[in-house]
TORMAR-364660 format. One line per 2 residues: number of its first residue (from 1); for each residue z, y, x of C-alpha. Coordinates in steps of 0.5 Angstrom, whole numbers, plus 500, padded with zeros to 3 digits. Layout:
REM TORMAR-364660
NUM) Z/Y/X | ...;
***
This chain:
REM TORMAR-364660
1) 364/679/676 | 361/672/675;
3) 366/667/672 | 368/660/675;
5) 365/657/669 | 358/660/671;
7) 359/658/678 | 360/651/676;
9) 354/651/672 | 350/654/678;
11) 353/648/683 | 351/643/678;
13) 344/646/677 | 342/647/685;
15) 348/643/688 | 354/646/691;
17) 350/647/698 | 346/652/695;
19) 351/656/691 | 355/661/696;
21) 361/665/693 | 366/666/699;
23) 367/673/702 | 364/671/708;
25) 357/669/705 | 357/675/700;
27) 358/680/705 | 352/677/709;
29) 348/679/703 | 351/686/702;
31) 346/690/706 | 339/690/709;
33) 335/694/714 | 336/701/711;
35) 342/706/713 | 345/705/706;
37) 352/703/704 | 353/695/703;
39) 354/692/696 | 358/686/696;
41) 355/681/690 | 359/677/686;
43) 355/670/687 | 349/668/692;
45) 344/662/689 | 339/659/693;
47) 334/655/689 | 329/650/692;
49) 324/649/687 | 320/653/683;
51) 323/650/676 | 330/651/679;
53) 328/659/680 | 326/660/673;
55) 332/656/671 | 336/661/675;
57) 333/667/672 | 334/665/665;
59) 341/663/666 | 342/670/669;
61) 338/674/663 | 342/670/658;
63) 349/672/661 | 346/679/662;
65) 348/679/669 | 343/683/674;
67) 340/680/679 | 337/682/686;
69) 331/677/689 | 332/677/697;
71) 327/673/702 | 329/675/709;
73) 332/682/708 | 328/685/713;
75) 326/691/708 | 328/698/710;
77) 329/702/704 | 335/698/700;
79) 331/694/696 | 335/688/697;
81) 342/691/697 | 345/689/690;
83) 346/694/685 | 353/693/684;
85) 358/688/685 | 356/684/678;
87) 350/683/681 | 347/676/683;
89) 343/675/689 | 337/670/688;
91) 335/667/695 | 328/665/696;
93) 328/662/703 | 329/655/700;
95) 322/656/697 | 318/655/704;
97) 312/651/703 | 305/652/704;
99) 302/648/698 | 295/649/700;
101) 290/652/706 | 283/651/703;
103) 278/652/708 | 272/651/704;
105) 274/656/699 | 278/661/704;
107) 284/661/700 | 291/659/701;
109) 297/657/696 | 304/659/698;
111) 311/659/696 | 315/666/697;
113) 320/664/702 | 314/662/707;
115) 315/666/714 | 309/670/715;
117) 308/669/722 | 308/661/721;
119) 303/662/715 | 299/666/720;
121) 299/660/725 | 298/655/720;
123) 292/658/718 | 289/660/725;
125) 290/652/726 | 285/651/721;
127) 280/656/725 | 281/662/719;
129) 285/668/719 | 290/672/715;
131) 290/679/718 | 297/682/715;
133) 302/683/720 | 308/687/719;
135) 312/688/725 | 318/683/722;
137) 313/678/721 | 317/673/725;
139) 322/673/720 | 319/676/714;
141) 317/672/708 | 310/672/704;
143) 314/674/697 | 318/680/701;
145) 311/682/704 | 308/682/697;
147) 314/685/693 | 313/691/699;
149) 306/691/700 | 307/690/707;
151) 302/693/712 | 302/692/720;
153) 298/693/726 | 292/691/723;
155) 292/695/717 | 287/700/719;
157) 281/695/719 | 283/689/715;
159) 288/693/710 | 295/691/708;
161) 298/685/703 | 295/687/697;
163) 288/686/700 | 289/679/700;
165) 293/677/694 | 288/673/689;
167) 293/671/684 | 301/670/683;
169) 305/666/679 | 312/669/677;
171) 318/669/672 | 319/675/668;
173) 326/677/666 | 327/672/661;
175) 325/666/666 | 318/665/663;
177) 313/663/667 | 307/668/668;
179) 300/666/671 | 295/671/673;
181) 289/671/678 | 285/665/680;
183) 283/661/686 | 276/664/685;
185) 273/670/688 | 272/674/681;
187) 277/674/676 | 278/678/670;
189) 282/674/665 | 287/679/662;
191) 291/684/665 | 291/685/673;
193) 299/683/673 | 298/681/680;
195) 296/688/682 | 302/690/678;
197) 307/685/682 | 305/688/688;
199) 310/693/691 | 314/693/685;
201) 320/691/689 | 323/686/685;
203) 323/690/679 | 318/687/674;
205) 319/679/676 | 321/674/681;
207) 315/671/685 | 314/664/685;
209) 307/662/688 | 302/666/691;
211) 294/665/692 | 292/669/698;
213) 285/670/701 | 283/668/708;
215) 277/670/712 | 274/668/718;
217) 277/670/725 | 273/675/729;
219) 268/672/734 | 270/677/740;
221) 275/683/741 | 277/688/747;
223) 284/691/748 | 285/697/752;
225) 291/702/753 | 290/709/754;
227) 295/714/757 | 296/721/756;
229) 300/727/759 | 300/730/753;
231) 302/727/746 | 298/732/742;
233) 292/730/746 | 293/723/744;
235) 294/725/737 | 287/728/737;
237) 284/722/740 | 286/718/734;
239) 283/723/729 | 277/723/734;
241) 276/715/734 | 276/715/726;
243) 271/721/726 | 267/717/730;
245) 266/712/725 | 269/707/729;
247) 275/702/726 | 279/699/731;
249) 283/693/728 | 289/696/731;
251) 290/703/734 | 298/704/735;
253) 302/710/738 | 308/710/742;
255) 311/717/745 | 315/718/751;
257) 322/717/749 | 319/710/746;
259) 315/708/752 | 321/709/757;
261) 326/705/752 | 322/700/751;
263) 320/699/758 | 327/699/760;
265) 328/693/756 | 322/689/756;
267) 320/691/764 | 313/691/761;
269) 310/696/766 | 309/701/761;
271) 307/708/764 | 314/711/764;
273) 311/718/766 | 306/719/760;
275) 307/723/754 | 304/718/750;
277) 300/712/750 | 295/709/745;
279) 294/701/744 | 287/700/742;
281) 284/693/740 | 276/693/737;
283) 274/686/734 | 268/683/731;
285) 261/681/733 | 261/681/741;
287) 255/686/741 | 259/690/736;
289) 265/690/740 | 261/692/746;
291) 259/698/742 | 265/700/739;
293) 269/699/746 | 264/704/749;
295) 265/709/743 | 273/709/744;
297) 273/710/751 | 268/716/750;
299) 273/719/745 | 279/718/749;
301) 276/721/755 | 274/727/751;
303) 281/728/749 | 284/728/756;
305) 286/721/757 | 289/721/764;
307) 287/713/764 | 284/707/760;
309) 287/701/762 | 283/694/760;
311) 288/688/760 | 285/683/765;
313) 287/677/761 | 290/674/754;
315) 297/674/757 | 297/681/759;
317) 294/683/753 | 300/680/749;
319) 305/683/754 | 302/690/751;
321) 302/688/744 | 309/685/745;
323) 312/691/748 | 309/695/741;
325) 313/690/737 | 319/691/741;
327) 319/699/739 | 324/698/733;
329) 329/693/736 | 329/697/742;
331) 330/704/739 | 336/701/735;
333) 340/699/741 | 340/706/743;
335) 345/709/738 | 350/706/733;
337) 345/709/727 | 337/708/727;
339) 334/711/721 | 326/709/721;
341) 322/713/717 | 314/711/715;
343) 311/718/713 | 304/717/712;
345) 298/722/712 | 291/722/712;
347) 288/720/719 | 285/727/720;
349) 292/730/719 | 295/726/725;
351) 295/731/730 | 299/736/725;
353) 304/731/723 | 305/729/730;
355) 306/736/732 | 311/737/725;
357) 315/731/727 | 317/734/734;
359) 318/741/732 | 323/739/726;
361) 327/734/731 | 327/741/736;
363) 329/745/730 | 335/740/728;
365) 337/738/735 | 336/731/733;
367) 333/725/738 | 327/722/735;
369) 323/716/738 | 316/716/735;
371) 311/710/734 | 307/707/729;
373) 300/705/726 | 297/712/728;
375) 290/709/726 | 292/709/719;
377) 296/715/719 | 302/711/718;
379) 308/714/723 | 315/711/724;
381) 319/717/727 | 325/714/728;
383) 332/718/728 | 337/716/733;
385) 344/718/731 | 351/716/729;
387) 352/716/722 | 360/717/723;
389) 359/724/726 | 358/727/719;
391) 355/733/722 | 350/730/726;
393) 348/725/721 | 347/731/716;
395) 342/734/721 | 338/728/721;
397) 338/728/713 | 335/735/713;
399) 330/733/718 | 328/728/714;
401) 328/732/708 | 323/737/712;
403) 319/731/715 | 317/729/708;
405) 316/736/705 | 311/736/711;
407) 308/730/709 | 307/731/702;
409) 304/738/704 | 299/734/708;
411) 297/730/702 | 300/724/705;
413) 306/720/702 | 313/718/703;
415) 312/711/705 | 306/707/708;
417) 309/700/708 | 317/700/707;
419) 317/702/700 | 322/706/696;
421) 328/702/694 | 334/707/693;
423) 333/710/700 | 327/714/698;
425) 327/714/690 | 330/722/690;
427) 323/724/693 | 319/720/688;
429) 318/726/683 | 316/731/689;
431) 310/726/691 | 308/724/684;
433) 310/727/677 | 315/727/672;
435) 310/724/667 | 309/718/673;
437) 317/717/673 | 318/717/665;
439) 312/712/665 | 314/707/670;
441) 321/707/667 | 318/706/660;
443) 314/700/663 | 320/697/666;
445) 324/697/660 | 319/694/656;
447) 318/688/661 | 326/688/662;
449) 330/690/656 | 336/689/659;
451) 335/692/665 | 337/686/670;
453) 332/686/675 | 334/690/681;
455) 336/696/676 | 337/702/680;
457) 331/701/685 | 324/705/685;
459) 325/709/679 | 331/706/676;
461) 331/703/669;
***
């Protein structure tokens, strides 16, 4: 455990209001959104300047104390659960300043604790666009988005967080500041350390600042909701839209279980009898939007959509998209335990993956609500159960094992956007190779010889 002397040092360094050691406070930082056992840390510290952040990292390193960095704790793979009781949690939500939005050169500079949605809104007020939009954007932070390489609804057309990181500053395990990348469009100065930090899940460094690319917003857009009697037809329509060489900015899927549950809660007027719905939006130049919308509607009809509904105004469109964003929180209310997965496959394999998920759910007699970013192959099969029922939860675990096996056989991946953390580390070698694991562990040991940065996460150290 952390000594009282060290706690006093942190209180002098950060102020008592930014050092948390009471049992109630520590319990609040013992878990994240994954279905894993909580681990109560020995201390939680909250630096409010980048200089203090570096001092915290150095002091913990010098004292040989493991550290876990935490933004909003919305991650779904155990990445911000402390490794063991000696761990100190470093909160970055006190580093929450947008330092610059440059409209001439199309970039922004932010601290890691900036809330994603608030940043996107500040950028929009400058008539610019920051596309990454994870489902947790109302509370998740930019630092966490980078550490997990967060995606979102617009990932199909606009990409994910890694596509907008121009540079980062971070502290290494010893507390030394490292700078990589630039405000320029091109930069090949040294190793691409920014790329290394992205999706490193707090294992290679502690982000203190990020330079993010901005783009002009699209000039026009059109949204639509396609209704299908059969879920498999919806899956075929997704593959058909991509095969037609149309890239919507969003192409989202909800199955019947999710539709009914969400409509019960939101009263959005979703088609409750539908086997599945697709929520689609195309954007860009007005003429291109018109062409793309016609092409999408044609594919939908070819794949037996029973109806294609165009929202009459922005308010109705917002209502539909809000219903999609509510999928996870609504499903999470249905049973005591919610296991949200994000097995991802090549887009042409969406029909096969969808079929497999349903067959696996039936085989193991488990309840699943499936939704997700179907356009980029990223599905979120959500298992609803009660972990206290050991027999039921064992069936869920076997279903998830088989689902990942199918995803890998379809040349997919364990995780499209949620990360590995500890929740998925046991499957890593199945997707990659033993050599990949060993290489990653050697890299970690070289950069963090004491093994203090989130030591058990991703590939362990």
